[in-house]
N, C-alpha and C positions, 0 to 999 in steps of 0.2 A: 516456865516457858511463856512468859508474857511478851518477850521480845520487844518489838517496837509498838506495842499496844497504845502507847501515849500519842502516837501519830495516826491512829486509825481515822480514816476519812480525810486525811490531809496529804499534801505533797511536801516533802522535805527537799529543799534546794541545797545541794552540796557543791554548786558551781563555785569555782575559785579556790577550792580546798587545796592546800599544799602541805607537804610534810617531808621532812628530811631527818634521817637517822643514820648515824655511823659511829664507829669506834676508831680511835687513833692513838698512836704512841707518838710522843713528841720529844725531840732532843733540841734544847734551846741554848743559845749563847747570847750574851748581851753585854752592853757597856752603858755606864751612866756617869755623867760629869756635871759638877756645879761650876757656875761662872758668876762672879760678882761684878756689878756695874754701879754707876752713880745712882741710877734710879731704883735699883733693887737687885735681887738675886735671881738668877736663871738656873734651871736644872734641865738637862736634856738627856734622853736615853733612847737606845735602840736595841731591839732584840731580833734575832733571826732563828728560825726553826726549820728542822727537817721533819716531815710527817710520814709515818707509816700507817696506812689506813686499812680497815677491814670491816666486814659486815655492813656495807653501805646499802641504803635503800632510799628512794625518793619517789614521791607521788605528786602528780599535778592533775587535778580534775578541772578541765577547761569548762565543761558543762556537765551537770548531773542533777537528776531529780529521782526521788524514790517516793512512789505513791503506795500507801497501804490502804487496802479496801476497808470500808467501815467496820465490817465484822471480822476482819483479819483473814478472809478467804484467800487473798492473793496479794502479791506485791508486784508492781510494775516499776522497773528501773530503766532510765534512759541515761546514757553516759558517753562521754568523750574524755578519755584520760590517757596518761602516760605513766608507767611505773618502771623505775630502774632498780635493778638489784645486782650487787656485786657478785663475784664468783661464788656460786652456791656449792661447788664441789671442793672448795678449799676450806677444810674444817680443822686444820692443824692449830695447835696452841699458839705458835708464832706465825700464823698466816699473815700474808701481806697481799691485799687486793688492789692497792694503789699507793702511789707516792705523791708527796706534795711539799709545799714550802709555805711558811707563814712569817709575818713580821709583826713586831710590837713597836709602838712609838710612844714617847713620853716627853712632854714639855711642861715645865712648871715655872711660874713667875711669882715672886714674892716682893711687893713694893718695899722700898726702904723704910716706910713707916711700920711695916709688919702687921698691919691691921687686916689684911686680906691675903688670900692665896688663890691664884688662878692656875687651874690644872687642865691640861688636855692629854688624854691618853687613848690609844686605840690598840686593842689586843687581838691577836690571832687573825690578822688580815692575810688571807692566803687562799690557796686552792689545792685541790687534790685531782690527780689524773688517775682514773681507774683503769685496771688492766683490760685486755681485749676479751676476757671471758665474762665481762659484765653483760647482763641481759637487759634489753629494753623491750617492754611490752606496751603495746598500744591497742586501744579499742575505741571505736565510735559506733555504738550499737545500742540495743535495748534487750530487755529480758522480761518475761512474764513468769512468775514463780508462784505455784499454787501449794507449795509445801510438801512435806512428807508425812504420811500417816503411820504412826507406830502402833502396832497391836499390843505389844508388850515390851516395855523398855528394857526389861531384864532378860528377854528371850534372845538367844544366840541367832535366831533366824533373821533378826534385824541388824546383824553385825555389818552387813554390806554397807549400811549407811555411814559407817565410820571409816571406811576404806577411802582414802583420799588419793585421787588420781589427777595430777596437775594438768596433764594433756587434755583430759576430758573437760575439765573446768575451763581451760583456755578456749577450747573449741566452742563450748556452749555459750560462752559470754562474748564471742566474737573478737577475742584478743589475739593479736599476732605478735 
């Protein structure tokens, strides 16, 4: 239970932190063609995809700091963040929380001498539109946390610590 002991007496700045995580299935079609010319050989290709997305989440921390008291007595956090989470009620195997499209591009040039090869390619240029059941949480607040004292880790009397209530957490952290 040493947690963030390495940060004792210091402030960690998490401003600018960004994260994106999602799963998707992709159906792709494409074509590729070679062309010969006087100066060399060209190859061009294009691919188009339909995307079915699920389990999406994204976080953006505009400003954030976490101060750990030198002896670990408390933590002070100040934050301004946005967190997006796709449909949490949709847990089916074939769930779809969003639809999208993507494109792939390829361009290759090989000079007539054949001593070099120039390649340009871009993969998965696209976007996803999440369904209306996507949740967006925002908070611009602070919290002072003094921890939880356990008398006996194996005692059922402390079981309430492990009951997670998202509504209470959101309220206490100033998240809307």
